[in-house]
N, CA, C, O and CB atoms as a CASP TS submission, in Angstrom:
PFRMAT TS
TARGET T0000
AUTHOR 0000-0000-0000
METHOD Language model
MODEL 1
PARENT N/A
ATOM      1  N   MET     1      52.409 157.428  69.559  1.00  0.00           N
ATOM      2  CA  MET     1      53.555 157.133  70.840  1.00  0.00           C
ATOM      3  C   MET     1      53.397 158.214  71.584  1.00  0.00           C
ATOM      4  O   MET     1      53.456 159.318  71.043  1.00  0.00           O
ATOM      5  CB  MET     1      55.227 156.996  70.470  1.00  0.00           C
ATOM      6  N   ALA     2      53.134 158.074  73.153  1.00  0.00           N
ATOM      7  CA  ALA     2      53.348 159.297  74.106  1.00  0.00           C
ATOM      8  C   ALA     2      54.379 159.998  73.727  1.00  0.00           C
ATOM      9  O   ALA     2      55.010 159.656  72.727  1.00  0.00           O
ATOM     10  CB  ALA     2      53.571 158.992  75.500  1.00  0.00           C
ATOM     11  N   HIS     3      54.775 161.257  74.565  1.00  0.00           N
ATOM     12  CA  HIS     3      56.252 161.645  74.116  1.00  0.00           C
ATOM     13  C   HIS     3      57.116 160.841  75.249  1.00  0.00           C
ATOM     14  O   HIS     3      56.708 160.668  76.398  1.00  0.00           O
ATOM     15  CB  HIS     3      56.579 163.503  74.136  1.00  0.00           C
ATOM     16  N   TYR     4      58.288 160.407  74.785  1.00  0.00           N
ATOM     17  CA  TYR     4      58.850 159.380  75.059  1.00  0.00           C
ATOM     18  C   TYR     4      60.273 160.231  75.709  1.00  0.00           C
ATOM     19  O   TYR     4      60.722 161.124  74.990  1.00  0.00           O
ATOM     20  CB  TYR     4      58.925 158.322  73.731  1.00  0.00           C
ATOM     21  N   GLU     5      60.918 159.983  76.944  1.00  0.00           N
ATOM     22  CA  GLU     5      62.278 160.276  77.541  1.00  0.00           C
ATOM     23  C   GLU     5      62.839 159.111  78.356  1.00  0.00           C
ATOM     24  O   GLU     5      62.246 158.378  79.147  1.00  0.00           O
ATOM     25  CB  GLU     5      62.204 161.522  78.459  1.00  0.00           C
ATOM     26  N   SER     6      64.238 159.113  77.943  1.00  0.00           N
ATOM     27  CA  SER     6      64.969 158.075  78.175  1.00  0.00           C
ATOM     28  C   SER     6      65.150 158.437  79.535  1.00  0.00           C
ATOM     29  O   SER     6      64.875 159.577  79.908  1.00  0.00           O
ATOM     30  CB  SER     6      66.159 157.845  77.307  1.00  0.00           C
ATOM     31  N   GLU     7      65.652 157.445  80.424  1.00  0.00           N
ATOM     32  CA  GLU     7      65.706 157.615  81.665  1.00  0.00           C
ATOM     33  C   GLU     7      66.891 158.186  82.163  1.00  0.00           C
ATOM     34  O   GLU     7      66.991 158.642  83.303  1.00  0.00           O
ATOM     35  CB  GLU     7      65.460 156.562  82.199  1.00  0.00           C
ATOM     36  N   ALA     8      68.139 158.161  80.998  1.00  0.00           N
ATOM     37  CA  ALA     8      68.781 159.160  81.614  1.00  0.00           C
ATOM     38  C   ALA     8      68.424 160.760  80.888  1.00  0.00           C
ATOM     39  O   ALA     8      69.325 161.599  80.856  1.00  0.00           O
ATOM     40  CB  ALA     8      70.335 158.718  81.552  1.00  0.00           C
ATOM     41  N   THR     9      67.573 160.955  80.539  1.00  0.00           N
ATOM     42  CA  THR     9      67.073 162.526  79.936  1.00  0.00           C
ATOM     43  C   THR     9      65.832 162.886  81.573  1.00  0.00           C
ATOM     44  O   THR     9      65.686 164.015  82.042  1.00  0.00           O
ATOM     45  CB  THR     9      65.835 162.309  77.676  1.00  0.00           C
ATOM     46  N   GLN    10      65.327 161.974  81.971  1.00  0.00           N
ATOM     47  CA  GLN    10      64.789 162.314  83.282  1.00  0.00           C
ATOM     48  C   GLN    10      65.810 161.747  84.526  1.00  0.00           C
ATOM     49  O   GLN    10      65.343 162.212  85.566  1.00  0.00           O
ATOM     50  CB  GLN    10      63.252 161.644  83.379  1.00  0.00           C
ATOM     51  N   PHE    11      66.643 161.183  84.739  1.00  0.00           N
ATOM     52  CA  PHE    11      67.909 161.708  85.713  1.00  0.00           C
ATOM     53  C   PHE    11      68.764 163.330  85.604  1.00  0.00           C
ATOM     54  O   PHE    11      69.242 164.151  86.387  1.00  0.00           O
ATOM     55  CB  PHE    11      69.121 160.563  85.390  1.00  0.00           C
ATOM     56  N   LEU    12      68.626 163.194  84.393  1.00  0.00           N
ATOM     57  CA  LEU    12      69.340 164.796  84.392  1.00  0.00           C
ATOM     58  C   LEU    12      68.259 166.162  84.469  1.00  0.00           C
ATOM     59  O   LEU    12      68.626 167.322  84.655  1.00  0.00           O
ATOM     60  CB  LEU    12      70.257 164.998  82.773  1.00  0.00           C
ATOM     61  N   ASN    13      67.043 165.766  84.304  1.00  0.00           N
ATOM     62  CA  ASN    13      66.302 166.857  84.425  1.00  0.00           C
ATOM     63  C   ASN    13      65.977 167.057  86.156  1.00  0.00           C
ATOM     64  O   ASN    13      65.971 168.063  86.865  1.00  0.00           O
ATOM     65  CB  ASN    13      64.971 166.645  83.436  1.00  0.00           C
ATOM     66  N   GLN    14      65.679 165.390  86.491  1.00  0.00           N
ATOM     67  CA  GLN    14      65.231 165.804  88.012  1.00  0.00           C
ATOM     68  C   GLN    14      66.852 166.294  88.286  1.00  0.00           C
ATOM     69  O   GLN    14      66.637 167.456  88.629  1.00  0.00           O
ATOM     70  CB  GLN    14      64.468 164.265  89.247  1.00  0.00           C
ATOM     71  N   LEU    15      68.312 166.132  88.346  1.00  0.00           N
ATOM     72  CA  LEU    15      69.140 166.691  88.917  1.00  0.00           C
ATOM     73  C   LEU    15      69.011 168.032  89.170  1.00  0.00           C
ATOM     74  O   LEU    15      69.033 168.769  90.155  1.00  0.00           O
ATOM     75  CB  LEU    15      70.044 166.448  88.414  1.00  0.00           C
ATOM     76  N   LYS    16      68.850 168.139  87.819  1.00  0.00           N
ATOM     77  CA  LYS    16      68.620 169.802  87.822  1.00  0.00           C
ATOM     78  C   LYS    16      67.894 170.366  88.318  1.00  0.00           C
ATOM     79  O   LYS    16      68.308 171.524  88.375  1.00  0.00           O
ATOM     80  CB  LYS    16      68.402 170.377  86.927  1.00  0.00           C
ATOM     81  N   GLN    17      66.586 170.238  88.950  1.00  0.00           N
ATOM     82  CA  GLN    17      65.814 170.702  89.252  1.00  0.00           C
ATOM     83  C   GLN    17      65.898 170.391  90.558  1.00  0.00           C
ATOM     84  O   GLN    17      64.998 170.963  91.173  1.00  0.00           O
ATOM     85  CB  GLN    17      64.921 170.531  88.601  1.00  0.00           C
ATOM     86  N   GLU    18      66.885 169.449  91.552  1.00  0.00           N
ATOM     87  CA  GLU    18      66.815 169.686  92.263  1.00  0.00           C
ATOM     88  C   GLU    18      67.852 170.445  92.804  1.00  0.00           C
ATOM     89  O   GLU    18      67.892 170.803  93.981  1.00  0.00           O
ATOM     90  CB  GLU    18      66.456 168.958  92.549  1.00  0.00           C
ATOM     91  N   ARG    19      68.829 170.735  91.814  1.00  0.00           N
ATOM     92  CA  ARG    19      70.060 171.311  92.151  1.00  0.00           C
ATOM     93  C   ARG    19      70.285 172.374  90.700  1.00  0.00           C
ATOM     94  O   ARG    19      70.870 172.152  89.640  1.00  0.00           O
ATOM     95  CB  ARG    19      71.334 169.979  92.439  1.00  0.00           C
ATOM     96  N   PRO    20      69.690 173.343  91.100  1.00  0.00           N
ATOM     97  CA  PRO    20      69.440 174.647  89.712  1.00  0.00           C
ATOM     98  C   PRO    20      71.027 175.130  90.056  1.00  0.00           C
ATOM     99  O   PRO    20      71.149 175.923  89.122  1.00  0.00           O
ATOM    100  CB  PRO    20      67.787 176.360  90.013  1.00  0.00           C
ATOM    101  N   HIS    21      71.870 175.169  90.517  1.00  0.00           N
ATOM    102  CA  HIS    21      73.204 175.895  90.682  1.00  0.00           C
ATOM    103  C   HIS    21      73.809 175.260  89.783  1.00  0.00           C
ATOM    104  O   HIS    21      74.623 175.925  89.141  1.00  0.00           O
ATOM    105  CB  HIS    21      73.954 175.894  92.012  1.00  0.00           C
ATOM    106  N   LEU    22      73.628 173.622  89.369  1.00  0.00           N
ATOM    107  CA  LEU    22      74.447 173.079  89.059  1.00  0.00           C
ATOM    108  C   LEU    22      74.966 173.526  87.452  1.00  0.00           C
ATOM    109  O   LEU    22      76.157 173.253  87.306  1.00  0.00           O
ATOM    110  CB  LEU    22      74.044 171.856  89.373  1.00  0.00           C
ATOM    111  N   GLU    23      74.673 173.814  86.884  1.00  0.00           N
ATOM    112  CA  GLU    23      75.160 174.446  85.420  1.00  0.00           C
ATOM    113  C   GLU    23      75.666 175.590  85.591  1.00  0.00           C
ATOM    114  O   GLU    23      76.240 176.063  84.610  1.00  0.00           O
ATOM    115  CB  GLU    23      74.123 174.668  84.357  1.00  0.00           C
ATOM    116  N   GLN    24      75.638 176.271  86.645  1.00  0.00           N
ATOM    117  CA  GLN    24      76.654 177.624  86.981  1.00  0.00           C
ATOM    118  C   GLN    24      77.861 177.096  87.223  1.00  0.00           C
ATOM    119  O   GLN    24      78.879 177.625  86.775  1.00  0.00           O
ATOM    120  CB  GLN    24      76.284 178.585  88.305  1.00  0.00           C
ATOM    121  N   GLU    25      77.883 176.005  87.952  1.00  0.00           N
ATOM    122  CA  GLU    25      78.992 175.330  88.995  1.00  0.00           C
ATOM    123  C   GLU    25      80.153 174.675  87.622  1.00  0.00           C
ATOM    124  O   GLU    25      81.359 174.842  87.444  1.00  0.00           O
ATOM    125  CB  GLU    25      78.055 173.706  90.297  1.00  0.00           C
ATOM    126  N   GLN    26      79.109 173.902  86.850  1.00  0.00           N
ATOM    127  CA  GLN    26      80.048 173.298  85.160  1.00  0.00           C
ATOM    128  C   GLN    26      80.289 174.437  84.594  1.00  0.00           C
ATOM    129  O   GLN    26      81.454 174.343  84.207  1.00  0.00           O
ATOM    130  CB  GLN    26      79.131 172.268  83.798  1.00  0.00           C
ATOM    131  N   LEU    27      79.698 175.936  84.181  1.00  0.00           N
ATOM    132  CA  LEU    27      80.759 176.567  83.365  1.00  0.00           C
ATOM    133  C   LEU    27      81.886 177.251  84.284  1.00  0.00           C
ATOM    134  O   LEU    27      82.907 177.535  83.659  1.00  0.00           O
ATOM    135  CB  LEU    27      80.090 177.661  82.395  1.00  0.00           C
ATOM    136  N   LYS    28      81.891 177.582  85.711  1.00  0.00           N
ATOM    137  CA  LYS    28      82.902 177.962  86.012  1.00  0.00           C
ATOM    138  C   LYS    28      83.992 176.882  85.742  1.00  0.00           C
ATOM    139  O   LYS    28      84.808 177.117  84.851  1.00  0.00           O
ATOM    140  CB  LYS    28      82.758 178.411  87.207  1.00  0.00           C
ATOM    141  N   GLY    29      84.099 175.277  86.708  1.00  0.00           N
ATOM    142  CA  GLY    29      84.871 174.976  86.166  1.00  0.00           C
ATOM    143  C   GLY    29      85.248 174.751  85.210  1.00  0.00           C
ATOM    144  O   GLY    29      86.330 174.183  85.361  1.00  0.00           O
ATOM    145  N   ARG    30      84.979 174.866  84.090  1.00  0.00           N
ATOM    146  CA  ARG    30      85.088 174.610  82.397  1.00  0.00           C
ATOM    147  C   ARG    30      85.854 175.699  82.202  1.00  0.00           C
ATOM    148  O   ARG    30      86.415 175.567  81.114  1.00  0.00           O
ATOM    149  CB  ARG    30      83.634 174.619  81.358  1.00  0.00           C
ATOM    150  N   SER    31      86.215 176.930  82.836  1.00  0.00           N
ATOM    151  CA  SER    31      86.481 178.189  82.430  1.00  0.00           C
ATOM    152  C   SER    31      87.689 178.337  83.451  1.00  0.00           C
ATOM    153  O   SER    31      88.338 179.370  83.286  1.00  0.00           O
ATOM    154  CB  SER    31      85.194 179.267  82.512  1.00  0.00           C
ATOM    155  N   LEU    32      88.066 177.596  84.357  1.00  0.00           N
ATOM    156  CA  LEU    32      89.526 176.998  85.325  1.00  0.00           C
ATOM    157  C   LEU    32      90.334 176.470  84.155  1.00  0.00           C
ATOM    158  O   LEU    32      91.402 177.008  83.861  1.00  0.00           O
ATOM    159  CB  LEU    32      89.214 175.493  86.675  1.00  0.00           C
ATOM    160  N   LEU    33      89.911 175.548  83.554  1.00  0.00           N
ATOM    161  CA  LEU    33      90.339 174.418  82.768  1.00  0.00           C
ATOM    162  C   LEU    33      90.486 174.592  81.333  1.00  0.00           C
ATOM    163  O   LEU    33      91.543 174.296  80.776  1.00  0.00           O
ATOM    164  CB  LEU    33      89.477 173.393  82.957  1.00  0.00           C
ATOM    165  N   TRP    34      89.488 175.054  80.705  1.00  0.00           N
ATOM    166  CA  TRP    34      89.423 174.914  79.147  1.00  0.00           C
ATOM    167  C   TRP    34      89.218 176.443  78.879  1.00  0.00           C
ATOM    168  O   TRP    34      90.348 176.869  78.644  1.00  0.00           O
ATOM    169  CB  TRP    34      88.089 173.832  78.482  1.00  0.00           C
ATOM    170  N   ASP    35      88.238 177.568  78.793  1.00  0.00           N
ATOM    171  CA  ASP    35      88.677 178.548  78.513  1.00  0.00           C
ATOM    172  C   ASP    35      89.562 179.434  78.971  1.00  0.00           C
ATOM    173  O   ASP    35      89.499 180.237  79.902  1.00  0.00           O
ATOM    174  CB  ASP    35      88.043 178.887  78.386  1.00  0.00           C
ATOM    175  N   LYS    36      90.568 179.131  78.035  1.00  0.00           N
ATOM    176  CA  LYS    36      92.067 180.468  78.836  1.00  0.00           C
ATOM    177  C   LYS    36      92.161 180.421  76.904  1.00  0.00           C
ATOM    178  O   LYS    36      91.976 179.554  76.049  1.00  0.00           O
ATOM    179  CB  LYS    36      94.351 179.521  80.450  1.00  0.00           C
ATOM    180  N   GLN    37      92.660 182.278  76.910  1.00  0.00           N
ATOM    181  CA  GLN    37      93.477 182.693  76.142  1.00  0.00           C
ATOM    182  C   GLN    37      94.708 182.240  75.939  1.00  0.00           C
ATOM    183  O   GLN    37      95.546 182.137  76.834  1.00  0.00           O
ATOM    184  CB  GLN    37      93.527 183.628  76.328  1.00  0.00           C
ATOM    185  N   LEU    38      94.886 181.945  74.761  1.00  0.00           N
ATOM    186  CA  LEU    38      96.294 181.484  74.232  1.00  0.00           C
ATOM    187  C   LEU    38      97.224 182.384  73.679  1.00  0.00           C
ATOM    188  O   LEU    38      96.727 183.199  72.902  1.00  0.00           O
ATOM    189  CB  LEU    38      96.164 180.569  73.240  1.00  0.00           C
ATOM    190  N   ASP    39      98.253 182.450  73.839  1.00  0.00           N
ATOM    191  CA  ASP    39      99.631 183.275  73.099  1.00  0.00           C
ATOM    192  C   ASP    39      99.170 182.366  71.977  1.00  0.00           C
ATOM    193  O   ASP    39      98.817 181.187  72.017  1.00  0.00           O
ATOM    194  CB  ASP    39     101.594 183.135  73.793  1.00  0.00           C
ATOM    195  N   ARG    40      99.264 183.221  70.958  1.00  0.00           N
ATOM    196  CA  ARG    40      99.523 182.418  69.388  1.00  0.00           C
ATOM    197  C   ARG    40     101.280 182.473  69.372  1.00  0.00           C
ATOM    198  O   ARG    40     101.863 181.435  69.060  1.00  0.00           O
ATOM    199  CB  ARG    40      98.663 183.537  67.675  1.00  0.00           C
ATOM    200  N   GLU    41     101.990 183.557  69.674  1.00  0.00           N
ATOM    201  CA  GLU    41     103.369 183.785  69.263  1.00  0.00           C
ATOM    202  C   GLU    41     104.056 182.800  69.937  1.00  0.00           C
ATOM    203  O   GLU    41     105.136 182.461  69.453  1.00  0.00           O
ATOM    204  CB  GLU    41     103.928 185.153  69.548  1.00  0.00           C
ATOM    205  N   LEU    42     103.613 182.178  71.110  1.00  0.00           N
ATOM    206  CA  LEU    42     104.548 181.351  72.133  1.00  0.00           C
ATOM    207  C   LEU    42     103.800 179.848  71.549  1.00  0.00           C
ATOM    208  O   LEU    42     104.569 178.888  71.494  1.00  0.00           O
ATOM    209  CB  LEU    42     104.305 181.822  74.209  1.00  0.00           C
ATOM    210  N   GLN    43     102.966 179.712  71.301  1.00  0.00           N
ATOM    211  CA  GLN    43     102.875 178.140  70.374  1.00  0.00           C
ATOM    212  C   GLN    43     103.249 178.157  69.442  1.00  0.00           C
ATOM    213  O   GLN    43     103.565 176.994  69.189  1.00  0.00           O
ATOM    214  CB  GLN    43     101.758 177.490  70.009  1.00  0.00           C
ATOM    215  N   ALA    44     103.538 178.980  68.356  1.00  0.00           N
ATOM    216  CA  ALA    44     104.455 178.680  67.255  1.00  0.00           C
ATOM    217  C   ALA    44     105.745 178.435  67.593  1.00  0.00           C
ATOM    218  O   ALA    44     106.437 177.580  67.040  1.00  0.00           O
ATOM    219  CB  ALA    44     104.494 179.650  66.351  1.00  0.00           C
ATOM    220  N   GLY    45     106.209 179.348  68.732  1.00  0.00           N
ATOM    221  CA  GLY    45     107.840 179.116  69.562  1.00  0.00           C
ATOM    222  C   GLY    45     107.667 177.502  69.865  1.00  0.00           C
ATOM    223  O   GLY    45     108.714 176.863  69.764  1.00  0.00           O
ATOM    224  N   PHE    46     106.699 176.897  70.157  1.00  0.00           N
ATOM    225  CA  PHE    46     106.541 175.561  70.724  1.00  0.00           C
ATOM    226  C   PHE    46     106.753 174.530  69.671  1.00  0.00           C
ATOM    227  O   PHE    46     107.522 173.572  69.597  1.00  0.00           O
ATOM    228  CB  PHE    46     105.175 175.387  71.356  1.00  0.00           C
ATOM    229  N   LYS    47     106.168 174.840  69.161  1.00  0.00           N
ATOM    230  CA  LYS    47     105.791 174.324  67.208  1.00  0.00           C
ATOM    231  C   LYS    47     106.943 173.861  66.434  1.00  0.00           C
ATOM    232  O   LYS    47     107.141 172.825  65.800  1.00  0.00           O
ATOM    233  CB  LYS    47     105.248 175.763  66.069  1.00  0.00           C
ATOM    234  N   THR    48     107.934 175.326  66.742  1.00  0.00           N
ATOM    235  CA  THR    48     108.933 175.400  65.750  1.00  0.00           C
ATOM    236  C   THR    48     109.941 174.022  66.414  1.00  0.00           C
ATOM    237  O   THR    48     110.325 172.951  65.944  1.00  0.00           O
ATOM    238  CB  THR    48     109.724 177.157  65.674  1.00  0.00           C
ATOM    239  N   ALA    49     110.186 175.085  68.421  1.00  0.00           N
ATOM    240  CA  ALA    49     111.077 173.687  69.149  1.00  0.00           C
ATOM    241  C   ALA    49     110.863 172.449  69.220  1.00  0.00           C
ATOM    242  O   ALA    49     111.569 171.702  69.897  1.00  0.00           O
ATOM    243  CB  ALA    49     111.231 173.689  70.342  1.00  0.00           C
ATOM    244  N   LYS    50     109.826 172.049  68.508  1.00  0.00           N
ATOM    245  CA  LYS    50     109.468 170.202  68.866  1.00  0.00           C
ATOM    246  C   LYS    50     110.868 169.612  68.383  1.00  0.00           C
ATOM    247  O   LYS    50     111.734 170.276  67.813  1.00  0.00           O
ATOM    248  CB  LYS    50     107.864 169.280  67.701  1.00  0.00           C
ATOM    249  N   VAL    51     110.923 168.692  68.600  1.00  0.00           N
ATOM    250  CA  VAL    51     112.523 167.524  67.977  1.00  0.00           C
ATOM    251  C   VAL    51     111.689 166.556  67.565  1.00  0.00           C
ATOM    252  O   VAL    51     111.094 165.905  68.423  1.00  0.00           O
ATOM    253  CB  VAL    51     113.953 166.697  69.317  1.00  0.00           C
ATOM    254  N   PRO    52     111.514 166.317  66.357  1.00  0.00           N
ATOM    255  CA  PRO    52     110.953 164.936  65.751  1.00  0.00           C
ATOM    256  C   PRO    52     111.365 163.978  66.276  1.00  0.00           C
ATOM    257  O   PRO    52     112.579 163.811  66.392  1.00  0.00           O
ATOM    258  CB  PRO    52     111.172 164.644  64.479  1.00  0.00           C
ATOM    259  N   GLN    53     110.164 162.789  66.889  1.00  0.00           N
ATOM    260  CA  GLN    53     110.552 161.914  67.145  1.00  0.00           C
ATOM    261  C   GLN    53     110.602 160.574  66.482  1.00  0.00           C
ATOM    262  O   GLN    53     109.835 160.216  65.588  1.00  0.00           O
ATOM    263  CB  GLN    53     110.207 161.984  67.926  1.00  0.00           C
ATOM    264  N   LYS    54     111.830 159.674  67.136  1.00  0.00           N
ATOM    265  CA  LYS    54     111.691 158.391  65.887  1.00  0.00           C
ATOM    266  C   LYS    54     110.226 157.510  66.423  1.00  0.00           C
ATOM    267  O   LYS    54     109.433 157.585  67.362  1.00  0.00           O
ATOM    268  CB  LYS    54     113.445 157.030  65.912  1.00  0.00           C
ATOM    269  N   PRO    55     110.432 156.639  65.178  1.00  0.00           N
ATOM    270  CA  PRO    55     108.793 155.924  65.382  1.00  0.00           C
ATOM    271  C   PRO    55     108.552 154.770  66.080  1.00  0.00           C
ATOM    272  O   PRO    55     107.476 154.179  66.160  1.00  0.00           O
ATOM    273  CB  PRO    55     108.146 155.503  64.120  1.00  0.00           C
ATOM    274  N   TYR    56     109.953 154.374  66.752  1.00  0.00           N
ATOM    275  CA  TYR    56     110.011 153.469  67.399  1.00  0.00           C
ATOM    276  C   TYR    56     111.141 153.923  68.691  1.00  0.00           C
ATOM    277  O   TYR    56     112.369 153.944  68.616  1.00  0.00           O
ATOM    278  CB  TYR    56     110.288 152.326  66.457  1.00  0.00           C
ATOM    279  N   VAL    57     110.289 154.262  69.845  1.00  0.00           N
ATOM    280  CA  VAL    57     111.285 155.320  70.879  1.00  0.00           C
ATOM    281  C   VAL    57     112.179 154.085  71.432  1.00  0.00           C
ATOM    282  O   VAL    57     113.403 154.218  71.400  1.00  0.00           O
ATOM    283  CB  VAL    57     110.284 156.370  72.435  1.00  0.00           C
ATOM    284  N   TYR    58     111.785 153.251  71.784  1.00  0.00           N
ATOM    285  CA  TYR    58     112.482 152.309  72.610  1.00  0.00           C
ATOM    286  C   TYR    58     114.003 151.942  71.971  1.00  0.00           C
ATOM    287  O   TYR    58     114.996 151.547  72.583  1.00  0.00           O
ATOM    288  CB  TYR    58     111.528 150.981  72.739  1.00  0.00           C
ATOM    289  N   GLN    59     113.835 152.220  70.469  1.00  0.00           N
ATOM    290  CA  GLN    59     115.014 151.605  69.477  1.00  0.00           C
ATOM    291  C   GLN    59     116.042 152.242  69.784  1.00  0.00           C
ATOM    292  O   GLN    59     115.982 153.443  69.519  1.00  0.00           O
ATOM    293  CB  GLN    59     114.870 151.717  67.941  1.00  0.00           C
ATOM    294  N   SER    60     117.350 151.732  70.440  1.00  0.00           N
ATOM    295  CA  SER    60     118.876 151.891  70.628  1.00  0.00           C
ATOM    296  C   SER    60     119.688 152.693  69.509  1.00  0.00           C
ATOM    297  O   SER    60     120.648 153.385  69.847  1.00  0.00           O
ATOM    298  CB  SER    60     119.496 150.462  70.702  1.00  0.00           C
ATOM    299  N   ASN    61     119.320 152.602  68.268  1.00  0.00           N
ATOM    300  CA  ASN    61     119.688 152.885  66.955  1.00  0.00           C
ATOM    301  C   ASN    61     119.558 154.017  66.547  1.00  0.00           C
ATOM    302  O   ASN    61     119.874 154.297  65.391  1.00  0.00           O
ATOM    303  CB  ASN    61     119.168 152.247  66.166  1.00  0.00           C
TER
END
């Protein structure tokens, strides 16, 4: 069997050839939303301040 590439792989390879800057833009977008430094003390405070929720929130009792 010859070297097989799926249509998805072919599409991605073609896209990367047409837009070589695409990967840099993806990393830039990721850094805006995901690559953040978290304050562990602040996160611990959020966790301790959390109020337990009832199993069925729409019940009035």
